[in-house]
Each structure stands twice: as C-alpha cells, then as structure tokens.
C-alpha positions as CSV (number, residue, x, y, z in Angstrom):
1,M,-74.1,59.5,-124.6
2,I,-77.8,58.3,-124.7
3,K,-80.2,60.9,-124.2
4,I,-84.2,61.1,-123.8
5,Y,-86.3,63.5,-124.5
6,H,-88.9,63.3,-121.6
7,N,-92.1,64.4,-120.7
8,P,-92.4,63.1,-116.7
9,R,-96.2,63.2,-117.1
10,C,-96.4,60.6,-120.0
11,K,-96.7,57.1,-119.1
12,K,-94.8,56.0,-122.0
13,S,-92.3,58.1,-121.6
14,R,-91.9,56.9,-117.8
15,E,-91.6,53.5,-119.2
16,G,-88.7,54.3,-121.5
17,L,-87.0,56.2,-118.6
18,Q,-87.0,53.0,-116.7
19,I,-86.0,50.6,-119.5
20,L,-82.6,52.8,-119.9
21,E,-82.3,52.6,-115.9
22,E,-82.7,49.1,-115.4
23,A,-80.4,48.7,-118.5
24,K,-77.7,50.5,-116.2
25,V,-76.3,52.7,-119.2
26,E,-75.4,56.7,-119.1
27,F,-77.9,58.8,-119.9
28,E,-79.1,62.4,-120.5
29,I,-82.6,63.4,-119.3
30,I,-83.8,66.1,-121.7
31,K,-87.3,67.8,-120.6
32,Y,-88.0,68.8,-123.8
33,L,-91.5,70.5,-122.4
34,D,-89.6,73.0,-120.3
35,E,-87.0,74.2,-122.8
36,A,-88.0,73.4,-126.2
37,P,-85.4,71.8,-129.0
38,S,-84.4,74.4,-131.4
39,V,-85.5,73.9,-135.0
40,T,-82.0,72.6,-135.9
41,E,-81.7,70.4,-132.8
42,I,-85.7,68.9,-134.5
43,E,-84.0,68.6,-137.9
44,S,-81.1,66.6,-136.5
45,I,-83.6,64.1,-134.4
46,L,-85.8,64.0,-137.6
47,K,-82.8,62.8,-139.6
48,K,-81.7,60.4,-137.3
49,L,-85.4,58.9,-136.4
50,N,-85.3,58.7,-140.8
51,K,-88.9,60.1,-140.2
52,R,-90.6,63.2,-141.8
53,P,-91.9,65.9,-139.6
54,I,-95.7,64.8,-139.5
55,E,-94.6,61.4,-138.5
56,V,-93.2,62.6,-135.1
57,V,-96.3,64.8,-134.5
58,R,-98.7,64.2,-131.9
59,T,-101.7,64.7,-134.1
60,N,-104.5,64.0,-131.5
61,E,-102.9,67.1,-129.4
62,K,-105.7,70.0,-128.9
63,I,-103.0,72.7,-129.9
64,W,-102.5,70.5,-133.4
65,K,-106.2,70.5,-134.1
66,E,-107.1,73.7,-133.1
67,N,-104.3,75.4,-135.3
68,F,-102.6,73.0,-138.1
69,K,-105.2,70.3,-138.8
70,G,-106.5,70.4,-142.6
71,K,-103.7,73.1,-143.4
72,D,-101.2,72.8,-146.4
73,L,-98.2,72.9,-144.1
74,S,-94.5,72.3,-145.5
75,D,-92.2,70.2,-143.6
76,Q,-90.3,73.3,-142.4
77,D,-93.7,74.6,-141.0
78,I,-94.3,71.6,-138.8
79,I,-90.8,71.8,-137.6
80,K,-91.5,75.1,-136.5
81,A,-94.7,74.1,-135.0
82,M,-92.8,71.7,-133.1
83,H,-90.3,74.0,-132.0
84,S,-93.3,76.8,-131.1
85,F,-95.5,73.8,-129.6
86,P,-92.9,71.3,-127.8
87,K,-96.3,69.2,-126.6
88,L,-96.6,68.4,-130.3
89,I,-93.5,66.2,-130.5
90,E,-93.9,62.4,-130.3
91,R,-92.6,60.9,-127.2
92,P,-90.1,59.6,-125.6
93,I,-87.3,59.8,-128.1
94,V,-84.5,58.0,-127.5
95,I,-81.1,59.0,-128.8
96,N,-77.8,56.6,-129.1
97,N,-75.2,58.7,-131.3
98,Q,-76.3,58.4,-134.8
99,K,-79.5,56.1,-134.0
100,A,-82.7,57.4,-132.2
101,V,-85.9,55.6,-131.4
102,I,-89.4,56.7,-130.5
103,G,-90.3,54.8,-127.7
104,R,-93.6,53.6,-128.5
105,P,-93.9,50.8,-127.5
106,P,-91.2,51.6,-125.2
107,E,-89.8,47.9,-125.7
108,Q,-88.1,49.8,-129.1
109,I,-85.5,51.7,-126.8
110,K,-83.7,48.3,-126.2
111,S,-82.9,48.3,-130.0
112,I,-80.4,51.3,-129.8
113,I,-78.9,50.6,-126.4
C-alpha cells in the first residue's frame, strides 16, 4: 500500500495528498508530526529514497539552525535528530512498496503510483 508522510499545514504536502486522491489509489496517511517515525523507520525510508540523511533534512528550520547547523554530525546523529524533531523531515514523502519520493515538486509523486 502507498503511504504518505503528511503535514496538513504544509502546502506541498496537501498538494501531494491531492495527487494521490485524484489518482484514486488506496493509500495511508501518516501524520508524522503527531507520531514521530522510529529511527529504524527513518533508516528504511532513506534506503527507499536512496538518499543520505542530510538530503532529507529541512535545514532552514529554526530547530536545525539553533541545534545542529555547523556541527560535525554523523548520519546516525542526523537520523536521531529527525526522530527527536520530526519537523526536520522533508515533506511529503510518498512510499510505494520499495520505491519512495519526496514530493517536491508534488508532481514527482506520479512517478511511483
């Protein structure tokens, strides 16, 4: 089943959700800000995205700038930061089996449905 890691307050995330609705596919909405993904889940998402942790971090977020910017962080440190502060995770992320994309721009979602 398709999953979308969704933030209802984010315009791009809402646009991604709309693409899934219009495609009339079955999907699950994961409001990752309400329940942060586990470290293992984040690692799995990164593998499906084929991206390093820093490539999925919203580096313009205040939390990142105040707590992590300019520090020498390992991939595992960044994953732990994303778990502790899920707001740092780029959005939306859509997963379909072993494929995943970041919906920026939202049209990228169409490539895996």
